[in-house]
PDB file of N, CA, C and O in Angstrom:
ATOM      1  N   UNK A   1      98.766  99.923  82.603  1.00  0.00           N
ATOM      2  CA  UNK A   1      97.946 101.046  83.048  1.00  0.00           C
ATOM      3  C   UNK A   1      98.714 101.795  84.132  1.00  0.00           C
ATOM      4  O   UNK A   1      99.423 101.206  84.948  1.00  0.00           O
ATOM      5  N   UNK A   2      98.551 103.061  84.109  1.00  0.00           N
ATOM      6  CA  UNK A   2      99.260 103.882  85.081  1.00  0.00           C
ATOM      7  C   UNK A   2      98.433 104.088  86.344  1.00  0.00           C
ATOM      8  O   UNK A   2      97.244 103.772  86.387  1.00  0.00           O
ATOM      9  N   UNK A   3      99.076 104.615  87.350  1.00  0.00           N
ATOM     10  CA  UNK A   3      98.380 104.923  88.596  1.00  0.00           C
ATOM     11  C   UNK A   3      97.330 106.002  88.344  1.00  0.00           C
ATOM     12  O   UNK A   3      96.284 106.014  88.992  1.00  0.00           O
ATOM     13  N   UNK A   4      97.604 106.903  87.408  1.00  0.00           N
ATOM     14  CA  UNK A   4      96.643 107.955  87.063  1.00  0.00           C
ATOM     15  C   UNK A   4      95.336 107.334  86.552  1.00  0.00           C
ATOM     16  O   UNK A   4      94.247 107.745  86.951  1.00  0.00           O
ATOM     17  N   UNK A   5      95.459 106.351  85.676  1.00  0.00           N
ATOM     18  CA  UNK A   5      94.270 105.685  85.142  1.00  0.00           C
ATOM     19  C   UNK A   5      93.538 104.911  86.238  1.00  0.00           C
ATOM     20  O   UNK A   5      92.307 104.877  86.255  1.00  0.00           O
ATOM     21  N   UNK A   6      94.282 104.293  87.147  1.00  0.00           N
ATOM     22  CA  UNK A   6      93.668 103.588  88.270  1.00  0.00           C
ATOM     23  C   UNK A   6      92.933 104.580  89.161  1.00  0.00           C
ATOM     24  O   UNK A   6      91.834 104.291  89.633  1.00  0.00           O
ATOM     25  N   UNK A   7      93.523 105.736  89.393  1.00  0.00           N
ATOM     26  CA  UNK A   7      92.890 106.780  90.189  1.00  0.00           C
ATOM     27  C   UNK A   7      91.574 107.243  89.556  1.00  0.00           C
ATOM     28  O   UNK A   7      90.578 107.438  90.253  1.00  0.00           O
ATOM     29  N   UNK A   8      91.578 107.414  88.244  1.00  0.00           N
ATOM     30  CA  UNK A   8      90.363 107.817  87.530  1.00  0.00           C
ATOM     31  C   UNK A   8      89.288 106.745  87.634  1.00  0.00           C
ATOM     32  O   UNK A   8      88.107 107.064  87.768  1.00  0.00           O
ATOM     33  N   UNK A   9      89.680 105.492  87.576  1.00  0.00           N
ATOM     34  CA  UNK A   9      88.716 104.390  87.698  1.00  0.00           C
ATOM     35  C   UNK A   9      88.125 104.350  89.109  1.00  0.00           C
ATOM     36  O   UNK A   9      86.948 104.032  89.277  1.00  0.00           O
ATOM     37  N   UNK A  10      88.933 104.669  90.120  1.00  0.00           N
ATOM     38  CA  UNK A  10      88.436 104.722  91.500  1.00  0.00           C
ATOM     39  C   UNK A  10      87.392 105.827  91.625  1.00  0.00           C
ATOM     40  O   UNK A  10      86.326 105.621  92.205  1.00  0.00           O
ATOM     41  N   UNK A  11      87.707 107.008  91.072  1.00  0.00           N
ATOM     42  CA  UNK A  11      86.771 108.132  91.124  1.00  0.00           C
ATOM     43  C   UNK A  11      85.464 107.812  90.404  1.00  0.00           C
ATOM     44  O   UNK A  11      84.398 108.271  90.813  1.00  0.00           O
ATOM     45  N   UNK A  12      85.549 107.028  89.335  1.00  0.00           N
ATOM     46  CA  UNK A  12      84.355 106.655  88.576  1.00  0.00           C
ATOM     47  C   UNK A  12      83.577 105.514  89.233  1.00  0.00           C
ATOM     48  O   UNK A  12      82.489 105.161  88.779  1.00  0.00           O
ATOM     49  N   UNK A  13      84.134 104.938  90.299  1.00  0.00           N
ATOM     50  CA  UNK A  13      83.459 103.842  90.993  1.00  0.00           C
ATOM     51  C   UNK A  13      83.583 102.507  90.293  1.00  0.00           C
ATOM     52  O   UNK A  13      82.738 101.632  90.474  1.00  0.00           O
ATOM     53  N   UNK A  14      84.632 102.337  89.489  1.00  0.00           N
ATOM     54  CA  UNK A  14      84.813 101.102  88.727  1.00  0.00           C
ATOM     55  C   UNK A  14      85.900 100.191  89.277  1.00  0.00           C
ATOM     56  O   UNK A  14      86.377  99.300  88.574  1.00  0.00           O
ATOM     57  N   UNK A  15      86.296 100.406  90.531  1.00  0.00           N
ATOM     58  CA  UNK A  15      87.363  99.597  91.114  1.00  0.00           C
ATOM     59  C   UNK A  15      86.842  98.824  92.314  1.00  0.00           C
ATOM     60  O   UNK A  15      86.113  99.357  93.151  1.00  0.00           O
ATOM     61  N   UNK A  16      87.231  97.553  92.379  1.00  0.00           N
ATOM     62  CA  UNK A  16      86.935  96.719  93.542  1.00  0.00           C
ATOM     63  C   UNK A  16      88.273  96.447  94.224  1.00  0.00           C
ATOM     64  O   UNK A  16      89.296  96.282  93.559  1.00  0.00           O
ATOM     65  N   UNK A  17      88.257  96.401  95.534  1.00  0.00           N
ATOM     66  CA  UNK A  17      89.473  96.208  96.316  1.00  0.00           C
ATOM     67  C   UNK A  17      89.484  94.825  96.941  1.00  0.00           C
ATOM     68  O   UNK A  17      88.459  94.357  97.436  1.00  0.00           O
ATOM     69  N   UNK A  18      90.636  94.168  96.923  1.00  0.00           N
ATOM     70  CA  UNK A  18      90.805  92.901  97.612  1.00  0.00           C
ATOM     71  C   UNK A  18      90.806  91.696  96.696  1.00  0.00           C
ATOM     72  O   UNK A  18      90.262  91.724  95.592  1.00  0.00           O
ATOM     73  N   UNK A  19      91.429  90.643  97.179  1.00  0.00           N
ATOM     74  CA  UNK A  19      91.566  89.424  96.384  1.00  0.00           C
ATOM     75  C   UNK A  19      90.224  88.711  96.204  1.00  0.00           C
ATOM     76  O   UNK A  19      89.975  88.132  95.147  1.00  0.00           O
ATOM     77  N   UNK A  20      89.362  88.743  97.212  1.00  0.00           N
ATOM     78  CA  UNK A  20      88.063  88.064  97.084  1.00  0.00           C
ATOM     79  C   UNK A  20      87.243  88.655  95.952  1.00  0.00           C
ATOM     80  O   UNK A  20      86.605  87.924  95.194  1.00  0.00           O
ATOM     81  N   UNK A  21      87.258  89.982  95.835  1.00  0.00           N
ATOM     82  CA  UNK A  21      86.509  90.642  94.764  1.00  0.00           C
ATOM     83  C   UNK A  21      87.107  90.297  93.397  1.00  0.00           C
ATOM     84  O   UNK A  21      86.372  90.105  92.428  1.00  0.00           O
ATOM     85  N   UNK A  22      88.421  90.220  93.321  1.00  0.00           N
ATOM     86  CA  UNK A  22      89.075  89.858  92.062  1.00  0.00           C
ATOM     87  C   UNK A  22      88.708  88.436  91.656  1.00  0.00           C
ATOM     88  O   UNK A  22      88.451  88.162  90.484  1.00  0.00           O
ATOM     89  N   UNK A  23      88.685  87.541  92.629  1.00  0.00           N
ATOM     90  CA  UNK A  23      88.335  86.154  92.335  1.00  0.00           C
ATOM     91  C   UNK A  23      86.875  86.030  91.904  1.00  0.00           C
ATOM     92  O   UNK A  23      86.555  85.233  91.022  1.00  0.00           O
ATOM     93  N   UNK A  24      85.990  86.814  92.520  1.00  0.00           N
ATOM     94  CA  UNK A  24      84.572  86.802  92.124  1.00  0.00           C
ATOM     95  C   UNK A  24      84.395  87.342  90.711  1.00  0.00           C
ATOM     96  O   UNK A  24      83.605  86.804  89.935  1.00  0.00           O
ATOM     97  N   UNK A  25      85.126  88.403  90.372  1.00  0.00           N
ATOM     98  CA  UNK A  25      85.018  89.019  89.053  1.00  0.00           C
ATOM     99  C   UNK A  25      85.625  88.170  87.958  1.00  0.00           C
ATOM    100  O   UNK A  25      85.155  88.169  86.820  1.00  0.00           O
ATOM    101  N   UNK A  26      86.667  87.451  88.310  1.00  0.00           N
ATOM    102  CA  UNK A  26      87.311  86.529  87.378  1.00  0.00           C
ATOM    103  C   UNK A  26      87.749  87.174  86.078  1.00  0.00           C
ATOM    104  O   UNK A  26      88.305  88.272  86.070  1.00  0.00           O
ATOM    105  N   UNK A  27      87.494  86.481  84.986  1.00  0.00           N
ATOM    106  CA  UNK A  27      87.963  86.916  83.670  1.00  0.00           C
ATOM    107  C   UNK A  27      87.131  88.049  83.088  1.00  0.00           C
ATOM    108  O   UNK A  27      87.489  88.597  82.045  1.00  0.00           O
ATOM    109  N   UNK A  28      86.017  88.416  83.742  1.00  0.00           N
ATOM    110  CA  UNK A  28      85.183  89.519  83.261  1.00  0.00           C
ATOM    111  C   UNK A  28      85.795  90.881  83.573  1.00  0.00           C
ATOM    112  O   UNK A  28      85.354  91.896  83.033  1.00  0.00           O
ATOM    113  N   UNK A  29      86.796  90.911  84.429  1.00  0.00           N
ATOM    114  CA  UNK A  29      87.423  92.166  84.817  1.00  0.00           C
ATOM    115  C   UNK A  29      88.292  92.703  83.688  1.00  0.00           C
ATOM    116  O   UNK A  29      88.908  91.938  82.946  1.00  0.00           O
ATOM    117  N   UNK A  30      88.336  94.033  83.567  1.00  0.00           N
ATOM    118  CA  UNK A  30      89.184  94.647  82.541  1.00  0.00           C
ATOM    119  C   UNK A  30      90.652  94.506  82.909  1.00  0.00           C
ATOM    120  O   UNK A  30      91.460  94.070  82.089  1.00  0.00           O
ATOM    121  N   UNK A  31      91.003  94.874  84.145  1.00  0.00           N
ATOM    122  CA  UNK A  31      92.391  94.820  84.604  1.00  0.00           C
ATOM    123  C   UNK A  31      92.429  94.490  86.084  1.00  0.00           C
ATOM    124  O   UNK A  31      91.515  94.825  86.839  1.00  0.00           O
ATOM    125  N   UNK A  32      93.504  93.826  86.483  1.00  0.00           N
ATOM    126  CA  UNK A  32      93.757  93.557  87.895  1.00  0.00           C
ATOM    127  C   UNK A  32      95.190  94.003  88.180  1.00  0.00           C
ATOM    128  O   UNK A  32      96.111  93.703  87.421  1.00  0.00           O
ATOM    129  N   UNK A  33      95.357  94.719  89.279  1.00  0.00           N
ATOM    130  CA  UNK A  33      96.665  95.207  89.689  1.00  0.00           C
ATOM    131  C   UNK A  33      96.931  94.751  91.108  1.00  0.00           C
ATOM    132  O   UNK A  33      96.015  94.651  91.925  1.00  0.00           O
ATOM    133  N   UNK A  34      98.198  94.474  91.394  1.00  0.00           N
ATOM    134  CA  UNK A  34      98.581  94.133  92.754  1.00  0.00           C
ATOM    135  C   UNK A  34      99.744  95.024  93.173  1.00  0.00           C
ATOM    136  O   UNK A  34     100.488  95.538  92.337  1.00  0.00           O
ATOM    137  N   UNK A  35      99.883  95.194  94.472  1.00  0.00           N
ATOM    138  CA  UNK A  35     101.017  95.923  95.020  1.00  0.00           C
ATOM    139  C   UNK A  35     102.246  95.021  94.955  1.00  0.00           C
ATOM    140  O   UNK A  35     102.128  93.797  94.987  1.00  0.00           O
ATOM    141  N   UNK A  36     103.428  95.635  94.862  1.00  0.00           N
ATOM    142  CA  UNK A  36     104.646  94.825  94.756  1.00  0.00           C
ATOM    143  C   UNK A  36     104.951  94.058  96.031  1.00  0.00           C
ATOM    144  O   UNK A  36     105.727  93.103  96.009  1.00  0.00           O
ATOM    145  N   UNK A  37     104.342  94.470  97.159  1.00  0.00           N
ATOM    146  CA  UNK A  37     104.556  93.753  98.411  1.00  0.00           C
ATOM    147  C   UNK A  37     103.339  92.913  98.813  1.00  0.00           C
ATOM    148  O   UNK A  37     103.076  92.700  99.996  1.00  0.00           O
ATOM    149  N   UNK A  38     102.615  92.448  97.809  1.00  0.00           N
ATOM    150  CA  UNK A  38     101.460  91.571  98.040  1.00  0.00           C
ATOM    151  C   UNK A  38     101.935  90.234  98.608  1.00  0.00           C
ATOM    152  O   UNK A  38     102.998  89.730  98.246  1.00  0.00           O
ATOM    153  N   UNK A  39     101.129  89.678  99.501  1.00  0.00           N
ATOM    154  CA  UNK A  39     101.473  88.381 100.115  1.00  0.00           C
ATOM    155  C   UNK A  39     101.525  87.279  99.052  1.00  0.00           C
ATOM    156  O   UNK A  39     100.770  87.304  98.080  1.00  0.00           O
ATOM    157  N   UNK A  40     102.416  86.326  99.249  1.00  0.00           N
ATOM    158  CA  UNK A  40     102.589  85.224  98.304  1.00  0.00           C
ATOM    159  C   UNK A  40     101.309  84.425  98.120  1.00  0.00           C
ATOM    160  O   UNK A  40     100.991  84.024  97.000  1.00  0.00           O
ATOM    161  N   UNK A  41     100.565  84.186  99.201  1.00  0.00           N
ATOM    162  CA  UNK A  41      99.341  83.390  99.077  1.00  0.00           C
ATOM    163  C   UNK A  41      98.288  84.102  98.227  1.00  0.00           C
ATOM    164  O   UNK A  41      97.481  83.445  97.570  1.00  0.00           O
ATOM    165  N   UNK A  42      98.288  85.419  98.231  1.00  0.00           N
ATOM    166  CA  UNK A  42      97.361  86.171  97.387  1.00  0.00           C
ATOM    167  C   UNK A  42      97.733  86.001  95.923  1.00  0.00           C
ATOM    168  O   UNK A  42      96.863  85.782  95.081  1.00  0.00           O
ATOM    169  N   UNK A  43      99.010  86.099  95.620  1.00  0.00           N
ATOM    170  CA  UNK A  43      99.482  85.913  94.245  1.00  0.00           C
ATOM    171  C   UNK A  43      99.159  84.499  93.771  1.00  0.00           C
ATOM    172  O   UNK A  43      98.747  84.305  92.627  1.00  0.00           O
ATOM    173  N   UNK A  44      99.344  83.515  94.645  1.00  0.00           N
ATOM    174  CA  UNK A  44      99.046  82.124  94.288  1.00  0.00           C
ATOM    175  C   UNK A  44      97.568  81.927  93.985  1.00  0.00           C
ATOM    176  O   UNK A  44      97.223  81.189  93.062  1.00  0.00           O
ATOM    177  N   UNK A  45      96.688  82.575  94.747  1.00  0.00           N
ATOM    178  CA  UNK A  45      95.244  82.469  94.505  1.00  0.00           C
ATOM    179  C   UNK A  45      94.877  83.051  93.139  1.00  0.00           C
ATOM    180  O   UNK A  45      94.088  82.464  92.399  1.00  0.00           O
ATOM    181  N   UNK A  46      95.452  84.202  92.814  1.00  0.00           N
ATOM    182  CA  UNK A  46      95.175  84.822  91.516  1.00  0.00           C
ATOM    183  C   UNK A  46      95.705  83.950  90.381  1.00  0.00           C
ATOM    184  O   UNK A  46      95.024  83.767  89.371  1.00  0.00           O
ATOM    185  N   UNK A  47      96.915  83.410  90.539  1.00  0.00           N
ATOM    186  CA  UNK A  47      97.495  82.522  89.527  1.00  0.00           C
ATOM    187  C   UNK A  47      96.636  81.279  89.338  1.00  0.00           C
ATOM    188  O   UNK A  47      96.386  80.862  88.207  1.00  0.00           O
ATOM    189  N   UNK A  48      96.184  80.687  90.439  1.00  0.00           N
ATOM    190  CA  UNK A  48      95.375  79.465  90.371  1.00  0.00           C
ATOM    191  C   UNK A  48      94.049  79.706  89.656  1.00  0.00           C
ATOM    192  O   UNK A  48      93.518  78.810  89.000  1.00  0.00           O
ATOM    193  N   UNK A  49      93.515  80.929  89.788  1.00  0.00           N
ATOM    194  CA  UNK A  49      92.247  81.273  89.132  1.00  0.00           C
ATOM    195  C   UNK A  49      92.458  81.704  87.684  1.00  0.00           C
ATOM    196  O   UNK A  49      91.492  81.961  86.967  1.00  0.00           O
ATOM    197  N   UNK A  50      93.708  81.785  87.254  1.00  0.00           N
ATOM    198  CA  UNK A  50      93.999  82.185  85.883  1.00  0.00           C
ATOM    199  C   UNK A  50      93.796  83.671  85.631  1.00  0.00           C
ATOM    200  O   UNK A  50      93.565  84.086  84.496  1.00  0.00           O
ATOM    201  N   UNK A  51      93.882  84.470  86.684  1.00  0.00           N
ATOM    202  CA  UNK A  51      93.691  85.911  86.560  1.00  0.00           C
ATOM    203  C   UNK A  51      95.055  86.571  86.337  1.00  0.00           C
ATOM    204  O   UNK A  51      95.966  86.432  87.153  1.00  0.00           O
ATOM    205  N   UNK A  52      95.176  87.287  85.225  1.00  0.00           N
ATOM    206  CA  UNK A  52      96.407  87.993  84.931  1.00  0.00           C
ATOM    207  C   UNK A  52      96.397  89.335  85.651  1.00  0.00           C
ATOM    208  O   UNK A  52      95.343  89.950  85.814  1.00  0.00           O
ATOM    209  N   UNK A  53      97.562  89.782  86.076  1.00  0.00           N
ATOM    210  CA  UNK A  53      97.648  91.044  86.815  1.00  0.00           C
ATOM    211  C   UNK A  53      98.951  91.745  86.511  1.00  0.00           C
ATOM    212  O   UNK A  53      99.918  91.134  86.055  1.00  0.00           O
ATOM    213  N   UNK A  54      98.960  93.044  86.774  1.00  0.00           N
ATOM    214  CA  UNK A  54     100.159  93.857  86.661  1.00  0.00           C
ATOM    215  C   UNK A  54     100.589  94.251  88.070  1.00  0.00           C
ATOM    216  O   UNK A  54      99.756  94.394  88.964  1.00  0.00           O
ATOM    217  N   UNK A  55     101.880  94.423  88.258  1.00  0.00           N
ATOM    218  CA  UNK A  55     102.423  94.781  89.564  1.00  0.00           C
ATOM    219  C   UNK A  55     102.718  96.279  89.587  1.00  0.00           C
ATOM    220  O   UNK A  55     103.352  96.816  88.679  1.00  0.00           O
ATOM    221  N   UNK A  56     102.248  96.940  90.639  1.00  0.00           N
ATOM    222  CA  UNK A  56     102.472  98.374  90.820  1.00  0.00           C
ATOM    223  C   UNK A  56     103.408  98.602  92.005  1.00  0.00           C
ATOM    224  O   UNK A  56     104.207  97.728  92.343  1.00  0.00           O
ATOM    225  N   UNK A  57     103.314  99.747  92.623  1.00  0.00           N
ATOM    226  CA  UNK A  57     104.162 100.118  93.762  1.00  0.00           C
ATOM    227  C   UNK A  57     103.743  99.397  95.031  1.00  0.00           C
ATOM    228  O   UNK A  57     102.847  98.553  95.000  1.00  0.00           O
ATOM    229  N   UNK A  58     104.383  99.721  96.143  1.00  0.00           N
ATOM    230  CA  UNK A  58     104.044  99.099  97.428  1.00  0.00           C
ATOM    231  C   UNK A  58     102.664  99.559  97.896  1.00  0.00           C
ATOM    232  O   UNK A  58     102.125 100.551  97.407  1.00  0.00           O
ATOM    233  N   UNK A  59     102.108  98.824  98.846  1.00  0.00           N
ATOM    234  CA  UNK A  59     100.779  99.171  99.382  1.00  0.00           C
ATOM    235  C   UNK A  59     100.766 100.581  99.953  1.00  0.00           C
ATOM    236  O   UNK A  59      99.825 101.337  99.709  1.00  0.00           O
ATOM    237  N   UNK A  60     101.790 100.943 100.703  1.00  0.00           N
ATOM    238  CA  UNK A  60     101.849 102.278 101.316  1.00  0.00           C
ATOM    239  C   UNK A  60     101.931 103.370 100.256  1.00  0.00           C
ATOM    240  O   UNK A  60     101.262 104.398 100.366  1.00  0.00           O
ATOM    241  N   UNK A  61     102.745 103.150  99.237  1.00  0.00           N
ATOM    242  CA  UNK A  61     102.872 104.135  98.160  1.00  0.00           C
ATOM    243  C   UNK A  61     101.568 104.284  97.389  1.00  0.00           C
ATOM    244  O   UNK A  61     101.175 105.396  97.034  1.00  0.00           O
ATOM    245  N   UNK A  62     100.902 103.174  97.131  1.00  0.00           N
ATOM    246  CA  UNK A  62      99.630 103.218  96.402  1.00  0.00           C
ATOM    247  C   UNK A  62      98.569 103.951  97.213  1.00  0.00           C
ATOM    248  O   UNK A  62      97.834 104.778  96.673  1.00  0.00           O
ATOM    249  N   UNK A  63      98.487 103.652  98.502  1.00  0.00           N
ATOM    250  CA  UNK A  63      97.498 104.320  99.357  1.00  0.00           C
ATOM    251  C   UNK A  63      97.723 105.828  99.343  1.00  0.00           C
ATOM    252  O   UNK A  63      96.770 106.606  99.281  1.00  0.00           O
ATOM    253  N   UNK A  64      98.975 106.230  99.400  1.00  0.00           N
ATOM    254  CA  UNK A  64      99.297 107.665  99.405  1.00  0.00           C
ATOM    255  C   UNK A  64      98.968 108.311  98.062  1.00  0.00           C
ATOM    256  O   UNK A  64      98.317 109.355  98.019  1.00  0.00           O
ATOM    257  N   UNK A  65      99.413 107.700  96.971  1.00  0.00           N
ATOM    258  CA  UNK A  65      99.204 108.285  95.646  1.00  0.00           C
ATOM    259  C   UNK A  65      97.745 108.268  95.210  1.00  0.00           C
ATOM    260  O   UNK A  65      97.304 109.156  94.481  1.00  0.00           O
ATOM    261  N   UNK A  66      96.989 107.254  95.657  1.00  0.00           N
ATOM    262  CA  UNK A  66      95.575 107.161  95.287  1.00  0.00           C
ATOM    263  C   UNK A  66      94.679 107.867  96.297  1.00  0.00           C
ATOM    264  O   UNK A  66      93.455 107.873  96.161  1.00  0.00           O
ATOM    265  N   UNK A  67      95.307 108.466  97.317  1.00  0.00           N
ATOM    266  CA  UNK A  67      94.587 109.195  98.362  1.00  0.00           C
ATOM    267  C   UNK A  67      93.564 108.312  99.077  1.00  0.00           C
ATOM    268  O   UNK A  67      92.420 108.713  99.293  1.00  0.00           O
ATOM    269  N   UNK A  68      93.997 107.100  99.441  1.00  0.00           N
ATOM    270  CA  UNK A  68      93.142 106.152 100.154  1.00  0.00           C
ATOM    271  C   UNK A  68      93.467 106.214 101.636  1.00  0.00           C
ATOM    272  O   UNK A  68      94.617 106.433 102.016  1.00  0.00           O
ATOM    273  N   UNK A  69      92.458 106.022 102.473  1.00  0.00           N
ATOM    274  CA  UNK A  69      92.706 106.000 103.914  1.00  0.00           C
ATOM    275  C   UNK A  69      92.852 104.573 104.429  1.00  0.00           C
ATOM    276  O   UNK A  69      92.672 104.312 105.618  1.00  0.00           O
ATOM    277  N   UNK A  70      93.177 103.657 103.529  1.00  0.00           N
ATOM    278  CA  UNK A  70      93.421 102.254 103.862  1.00  0.00           C
ATOM    279  C   UNK A  70      94.429 101.714 102.856  1.00  0.00           C
ATOM    280  O   UNK A  70      94.666 102.329 101.817  1.00  0.00           O
ATOM    281  N   UNK A  71      95.015 100.580 103.162  1.00  0.00           N
ATOM    282  CA  UNK A  71      95.921  99.962 102.191  1.00  0.00           C
ATOM    283  C   UNK A  71      95.251  98.735 101.601  1.00  0.00           C
ATOM    284  O   UNK A  71      94.514  98.019 102.280  1.00  0.00           O
ATOM    285  N   UNK A  72      95.520  98.508 100.334  1.00  0.00           N
ATOM    286  CA  UNK A  72      94.974  97.349  99.645  1.00  0.00           C
ATOM    287  C   UNK A  72      96.094  96.757  98.794  1.00  0.00           C
ATOM    288  O   UNK A  72      96.988  97.471  98.341  1.00  0.00           O
ATOM    289  N   UNK A  73      96.033  95.451  98.584  1.00  0.00           N
ATOM    290  CA  UNK A  73      97.063  94.835  97.771  1.00  0.00           C
ATOM    291  C   UNK A  73      96.557  94.392  96.417  1.00  0.00           C
ATOM    292  O   UNK A  73      97.356  94.083  95.533  1.00  0.00           O
ATOM    293  N   UNK A  74      95.226  94.353  96.229  1.00  0.00           N
ATOM    294  CA  UNK A  74      94.657  93.958  94.949  1.00  0.00           C
ATOM    295  C   UNK A  74      93.603  94.986  94.540  1.00  0.00           C
ATOM    296  O   UNK A  74      92.730  95.350  95.328  1.00  0.00           O
ATOM    297  N   UNK A  75      93.704  95.443  93.289  1.00  0.00           N
ATOM    298  CA  UNK A  75      92.757  96.412  92.718  1.00  0.00           C
ATOM    299  C   UNK A  75      92.216  95.809  91.433  1.00  0.00           C
ATOM    300  O   UNK A  75      92.994  95.419  90.562  1.00  0.00           O
ATOM    301  N   UNK A  76      90.896  95.725  91.297  1.00  0.00           N
ATOM    302  CA  UNK A  76      90.272  95.158  90.110  1.00  0.00           C
ATOM    303  C   UNK A  76      89.414  96.208  89.435  1.00  0.00           C
ATOM    304  O   UNK A  76      88.570  96.832  90.078  1.00  0.00           O
ATOM    305  N   UNK A  77      89.622  96.408  88.149  1.00  0.00           N
ATOM    306  CA  UNK A  77      88.798  97.357  87.406  1.00  0.00           C
ATOM    307  C   UNK A  77      87.737  96.572  86.640  1.00  0.00           C
ATOM    308  O   UNK A  77      88.039  95.676  85.853  1.00  0.00           O
ATOM    309  N   UNK A  78      86.472  96.945  86.903  1.00  0.00           N
ATOM    310  CA  UNK A  78      85.382  96.235  86.242  1.00  0.00           C
ATOM    311  C   UNK A  78      84.944  96.939  84.987  1.00  0.00           C
ATOM    312  O   UNK A  78      84.032  96.473  84.305  1.00  0.00           O
TER     313      UNK A  78
END
């Protein structure tokens, strides 16, 4: 999935931010994305839960391109 599609999902209100939300959503989520500079312990938590994810750009680049006023390392599309 591209950043454009992630941006559209954010506008539609179908995105949850953060590792806790991804873990709660589990396998019911359509897609999970992480920033390329995500902390190792976050990646380990997602792996341990069996959640597959795609890697995107850095947190700063994602915040800028998605027009967010915060940085996030995990994006879950429900």
